[in-house]
Structures are given as structure tokens and as C-alpha cells.
C-alpha positions, 0 to 999 in steps of 0.5 A: 678489330683484328679479332673481328677481321679474323672472326675470332669471336672469343678474342673479340669478346675479351677486347671490350669492357663487358657491361654485366647488363649487356654482355657481348658474347662470342655468339653475339659478335658473330651474329652482329657481323653475320650480315656484313660478312654475308655481303662483303665476305671479310673485314679489312684490317690493313693499315687503311682500316686503322686510320684515325680518320675512321674513328670519332670520339665525342664527349657526351657528358663530363668524363663520358665519351661516345666512340665510333669506328667505321669498319672497312670491307675489302672494297673500302666501303665503310658502311658499318661501324662499331659504336661504344661508350667510355664512361669514367664518371660511373665510379668504375675503376678505369683499369683494363678495357675502357670501351663498352661496345654498344652496337655493331651496325650499318 
């Protein structure tokens, strides 16, 4: 989240588990956030933007969860969000990054 707020796309790509079939490159992060940044100018990364109430974790299957985190802009609107998956049922060793980013969307 901090990397997104600072537009550090390479660091953002390192912060998520990279699915070999759906890689989030620095360029993909930048392109996904381009419309949000065009509308709002920045992302909020103050403590207000990191409140637990902005994150939802829902179990979708045994050992699998969908994670959603609302992104706040400087005006406090949370119309955009990150959506990801934690999959501990796939047989992949749960070391390092656990969340596979699926989308950044309004």
C-alpha cells in the first residue's frame, strides 16, 4: 500500500505474490492506478487509510480467502479497491508473500 501511495511501482510488484500466469509488473500497477490518480491526484496512506474497517477477508473455500481493501484518496472516498486471493490449498508453500493480486478497480 505504501508503494502505491508513493507511486513506487517496482516495490508494489515485489509486495504481492506473483502468479506466473498473471504477473503484476510495475507497468501494470501504473496503468491500473492511472485513472484513479488522474481523478484524485494521489492515494492516502495516513493511518486513516490503513484502518481494519477498510479490509474484508472472506473465506471462499477450504484454505482459500478473497481479500479486498478499499483505497482512500485524499478526500477520503473509498471508491477504488484492491482485490486479491490467498490460496493455501494449492500446494504452494506459504512463505513470503501470501496475497495474489487479482485486480485494482473502482
